[in-house]
VMD Tcl script that builds the backbone (N, CA, C; Angstrom):
set m [mol new atoms 213]
animate dup $m
set s [atomselect $m all]
$s set {name element resname resid chain x y z} {
  {N N MET 1 A 50.410 62.682 -30.455}
  {CA C MET 1 A 50.398 61.411 -29.759}
  {C C MET 1 A 50.139 61.648 -28.275}
  {N N SER 2 A 49.266 60.847 -27.717}
  {CA C SER 2 A 48.906 60.961 -26.311}
  {C C SER 2 A 49.414 59.743 -25.545}
  {N N LEU 3 A 49.868 59.974 -24.342}
  {CA C LEU 3 A 50.339 58.906 -23.466}
  {C C LEU 3 A 49.389 58.818 -22.283}
  {N N ARG 4 A 48.767 57.645 -22.113}
  {CA C ARG 4 A 47.847 57.416 -20.992}
  {C C ARG 4 A 48.644 56.849 -19.819}
  {N N VAL 5 A 48.656 57.597 -18.725}
  {CA C VAL 5 A 49.442 57.225 -17.551}
  {C C VAL 5 A 48.510 56.916 -16.378}
  {N N ALA 6 A 48.797 55.830 -15.686}
  {CA C ALA 6 A 48.125 55.488 -14.433}
  {C C ALA 6 A 49.148 55.629 -13.315}
  {N N VAL 7 A 48.686 56.045 -12.154}
  {CA C VAL 7 A 49.579 56.233 -11.011}
  {C C VAL 7 A 49.186 55.267 -9.907}
  {N N ALA 8 A 50.178 54.540 -9.406}
  {CA C ALA 8 A 49.975 53.615 -8.297}
  {C C ALA 8 A 50.553 54.261 -7.050}
  {N N GLY 9 A 49.680 54.646 -6.148}
  {CA C GLY 9 A 50.089 55.293 -4.907}
  {C C GLY 9 A 49.544 56.705 -4.828}
  {N N ALA 10 A 48.908 57.033 -3.717}
  {CA C ALA 10 A 48.319 58.359 -3.541}
  {C C ALA 10 A 48.818 59.025 -2.265}
  {N N GLY 11 A 50.026 58.663 -1.844}
  {CA C GLY 11 A 50.619 59.286 -0.663}
  {C C GLY 11 A 51.143 60.679 -0.980}
  {N N TRP 12 A 51.914 61.239 -0.065}
  {CA C TRP 12 A 52.353 62.629 -0.207}
  {C C TRP 12 A 53.169 62.867 -1.458}
  {N N VAL 13 A 54.033 61.923 -1.840}
  {CA C VAL 13 A 54.890 62.137 -3.016}
  {C C VAL 13 A 54.088 62.120 -4.320}
  {N N SER 14 A 52.930 61.493 -4.313}
  {CA C SER 14 A 52.126 61.419 -5.539}
  {C C SER 14 A 51.719 62.799 -6.046}
  {N N ALA 15 A 51.561 63.761 -5.155}
  {CA C ALA 15 A 51.196 65.124 -5.580}
  {C C ALA 15 A 52.251 65.701 -6.519}
  {N N PHE 16 A 53.516 65.418 -6.248}
  {CA C PHE 16 A 54.600 65.911 -7.096}
  {C C PHE 16 A 54.621 65.185 -8.441}
  {N N HIS 17 A 54.431 63.868 -8.410}
  {CA C HIS 17 A 54.372 63.083 -9.650}
  {C C HIS 17 A 53.207 63.563 -10.511}
  {N N LEU 18 A 52.043 63.700 -9.893}
  {CA C LEU 18 A 50.840 64.085 -10.632}
  {C C LEU 18 A 50.957 65.487 -11.211}
  {N N ALA 19 A 51.523 66.414 -10.467}
  {CA C ALA 19 A 51.708 67.783 -10.974}
  {C C ALA 19 A 52.630 67.775 -12.192}
  {N N ALA 20 A 53.681 66.960 -12.142}
  {CA C ALA 20 A 54.600 66.882 -13.280}
  {C C ALA 20 A 53.903 66.290 -14.504}
  {N N TRP 21 A 53.188 65.185 -14.322}
  {CA C TRP 21 A 52.453 64.582 -15.445}
  {C C TRP 21 A 51.430 65.560 -16.005}
  {N N LYS 22 A 50.725 66.257 -15.114}
  {CA C LYS 22 A 49.657 67.180 -15.524}
  {C C LYS 22 A 50.215 68.336 -16.367}
  {N N SER 23 A 51.475 68.681 -16.161}
  {CA C SER 23 A 52.081 69.794 -16.894}
  {C C SER 23 A 52.442 69.436 -18.334}
  {N N LEU 24 A 52.383 68.170 -18.675}
  {CA C LEU 24 A 52.740 67.722 -20.024}
  {C C LEU 24 A 51.479 67.595 -20.880}
  {N N PRO 25 A 51.365 68.390 -21.941}
  {CA C PRO 25 A 50.128 68.392 -22.732}
  {C C PRO 25 A 49.825 67.067 -23.431}
  {N N GLN 26 A 50.830 66.258 -23.683}
  {CA C GLN 26 A 50.602 64.998 -24.385}
  {C C GLN 26 A 50.230 63.845 -23.449}
  {N N VAL 27 A 50.109 64.125 -22.145}
  {CA C VAL 27 A 49.809 63.083 -21.161}
  {C C VAL 27 A 48.370 63.191 -20.680}
  {N N GLU 28 A 47.707 62.029 -20.638}
  {CA C GLU 28 A 46.380 61.915 -20.034}
  {C C GLU 28 A 46.532 61.082 -18.766}
  {N N LEU 29 A 46.114 61.620 -17.632}
  {CA C LEU 29 A 46.113 60.846 -16.398}
  {C C LEU 29 A 44.867 59.968 -16.414}
  {N N ALA 30 A 45.069 58.689 -16.651}
  {CA C ALA 30 A 43.962 57.762 -16.887}
  {C C ALA 30 A 43.330 57.228 -15.605}
  {N N ALA 31 A 44.140 57.032 -14.557}
  {CA C ALA 31 A 43.623 56.428 -13.325}
  {C C ALA 31 A 44.660 56.541 -12.221}
  {N N ILE 32 A 44.179 56.344 -10.987}
  {CA C ILE 32 A 45.062 56.305 -9.827}
  {C C ILE 32 A 44.548 55.234 -8.870}
  {N N CYS 33 A 45.476 54.589 -8.159}
  {CA C CYS 33 A 45.054 53.602 -7.166}
  {C C CYS 33 A 45.873 53.758 -5.901}
  {N N ASP 34 A 45.279 53.319 -4.811}
  {CA C ASP 34 A 45.933 53.280 -3.513}
  {C C ASP 34 A 45.145 52.288 -2.664}
  {N N PRO 35 A 45.818 51.495 -1.827}
  {CA C PRO 35 A 45.077 50.574 -0.961}
  {C C PRO 35 A 44.012 51.285 -0.128}
  {N N ASP 36 A 44.271 52.554 0.200}
  {CA C ASP 36 A 43.273 53.386 0.880}
  {C C ASP 36 A 42.511 54.142 -0.218}
  {N N ARG 37 A 41.394 53.580 -0.628}
  {CA C ARG 37 A 40.652 54.131 -1.766}
  {C C ARG 37 A 40.285 55.605 -1.575}
  {N N SER 38 A 40.022 56.015 -0.350}
  {CA C SER 38 A 39.662 57.413 -0.114}
  {C C SER 38 A 40.815 58.349 -0.464}
  {N N ARG 39 A 42.053 57.907 -0.254}
  {CA C ARG 39 A 43.209 58.717 -0.662}
  {C C ARG 39 A 43.294 58.794 -2.179}
  {N N ALA 40 A 43.041 57.688 -2.858}
  {CA C ALA 40 A 43.048 57.691 -4.325}
  {C C ALA 40 A 41.957 58.608 -4.863}
  {N N GLU 41 A 40.791 58.546 -4.248}
  {CA C GLU 41 A 39.681 59.399 -4.691}
  {C C GLU 41 A 39.983 60.875 -4.457}
  {N N ALA 42 A 40.635 61.192 -3.350}
  {CA C ALA 42 A 40.994 62.585 -3.063}
  {C C ALA 42 A 41.985 63.116 -4.097}
  {N N ARG 43 A 43.001 62.326 -4.421}
  {CA C ARG 43 A 43.971 62.746 -5.450}
  {C C ARG 43 A 43.292 62.847 -6.820}
  {N N ALA 44 A 42.390 61.935 -7.104}
  {CA C ALA 44 A 41.672 61.975 -8.383}
  {C C ALA 44 A 40.902 63.289 -8.512}
  {N N ARG 45 A 40.218 63.686 -7.463}
  {CA C ARG 45 A 39.487 64.967 -7.486}
  {C C ARG 45 A 40.451 66.138 -7.657}
  {N N GLU 46 A 41.544 66.100 -6.922}
  {CA C GLU 46 A 42.524 67.189 -6.937}
  {C C GLU 46 A 43.144 67.396 -8.319}
  {N N PHE 47 A 43.361 66.295 -9.054}
  {CA C PHE 47 A 44.065 66.380 -10.335}
  {C C PHE 47 A 43.187 66.055 -11.544}
  {N N GLY 48 A 41.883 65.963 -11.342}
  {CA C GLY 48 A 40.974 65.749 -12.462}
  {C C GLY 48 A 41.098 64.388 -13.123}
  {N N ILE 49 A 41.361 63.372 -12.315}
  {CA C ILE 49 A 41.482 62.004 -12.820}
  {C C ILE 49 A 40.118 61.339 -12.677}
  {N N SER 50 A 39.631 60.736 -13.752}
  {CA C SER 50 A 38.253 60.234 -13.742}
  {C C SER 50 A 38.067 58.909 -13.004}
  {N N ARG 51 A 39.136 58.148 -12.792}
  {CA C ARG 51 A 38.972 56.834 -12.152}
  {C C ARG 51 A 39.934 56.649 -10.986}
  {N N ALA 52 A 39.402 56.133 -9.879}
  {CA C ALA 52 A 40.213 55.827 -8.696}
  {C C ALA 52 A 39.907 54.400 -8.255}
  {N N TYR 53 A 40.949 53.709 -7.832}
  {CA C TYR 53 A 40.823 52.300 -7.453}
  {C C TYR 53 A 41.587 52.028 -6.165}
  {N N ALA 54 A 41.232 50.932 -5.504}
  {CA C ALA 54 A 41.963 50.461 -4.327}
  {C C ALA 54 A 42.915 49.329 -4.696}
  {N N ASP 55 A 42.765 48.775 -5.891}
  {CA C ASP 55 A 43.534 47.605 -6.314}
  {C C ASP 55 A 44.251 47.905 -7.634}
  {N N ALA 56 A 45.563 47.719 -7.657}
  {CA C ALA 56 A 46.358 48.027 -8.854}
  {C C ALA 56 A 45.990 47.138 -10.034}
  {N N ALA 57 A 45.780 45.851 -9.789}
  {CA C ALA 57 A 45.432 44.941 -10.892}
  {C C ALA 57 A 44.108 45.339 -11.530}
  {N N GLU 58 A 43.147 45.705 -10.701}
  {CA C GLU 58 A 41.852 46.153 -11.213}
  {C C GLU 58 A 42.022 47.431 -12.043}
  {N N MET 59 A 42.848 48.360 -11.543}
  {CA C MET 59 A 43.096 49.604 -12.269}
  {C C MET 59 A 43.719 49.323 -13.634}
  {N N LEU 60 A 44.734 48.480 -13.657}
  {CA C LEU 60 A 45.417 48.190 -14.920}
  {C C LEU 60 A 44.486 47.508 -15.915}
  {N N ASP 61 A 43.667 46.602 -15.432}
  {CA C ASP 61 A 42.729 45.895 -16.298}
  {C C ASP 61 A 41.681 46.839 -16.877}
  {N N ALA 62 A 41.185 47.754 -16.060}
  {CA C ALA 62 A 40.117 48.653 -16.499}
  {C C ALA 62 A 40.638 49.836 -17.313}
  {N N ALA 63 A 41.737 50.435 -16.888}
  {CA C ALA 63 A 42.226 51.669 -17.517}
  {C C ALA 63 A 43.102 51.415 -18.740}
  {N N ARG 64 A 43.782 50.277 -18.776}
  {CA C ARG 64 A 44.658 49.926 -19.904}
  {C C ARG 64 A 45.634 51.062 -20.250}
  {N N PRO 65 A 46.428 51.529 -19.266}
  {CA C PRO 65 A 47.337 52.646 -19.517}
  {C C PRO 65 A 48.535 52.243 -20.379}
  {N N ASP 66 A 49.184 53.247 -20.962}
  {CA C ASP 66 A 50.431 53.029 -21.700}
  {C C ASP 66 A 51.614 52.921 -20.745}
  {N N ALA 67 A 51.499 53.581 -19.598}
  {CA C ALA 67 A 52.591 53.606 -18.619}
  {C C ALA 67 A 52.001 53.659 -17.217}
  {N N VAL 68 A 52.792 53.169 -16.249}
  {CA C VAL 68 A 52.400 53.224 -14.838}
  {C C VAL 68 A 53.529 53.917 -14.068}
  {N N ASP 69 A 53.154 54.909 -13.309}
  {CA C ASP 69 A 54.070 55.619 -12.430}
  {C C ASP 69 A 53.820 55.085 -11.020}
  {N N ILE 70 A 54.837 54.476 -10.428}
  {CA C ILE 70 A 54.693 53.955 -9.079}
  {C C ILE 70 A 55.204 55.012 -8.115}
  {N N ALA 71 A 54.254 55.615 -7.407}
  {CA C ALA 71 A 54.616 56.708 -6.489}
  {C C ALA 71 A 54.569 56.163 -5.078}
}
mol reanalyze $m
mol bondsrecalc $m
mol representation Tube
mol addrep $m
């Protein structure tokens, strides 16, 4: 069973959240968002996340995650 997780927030603490999620084999990091899209894109590159957004509602609508981690 796989759990699709989206992360809201790409600030400094998100690196710790993302590293923890990435360490779990049953978790897929589906998307990340931050009002500063460039920060979301940087974290996406760093952690191999295919989608980055500036708007949480847009991310949730497009990615359809099973869970959201608010960092």
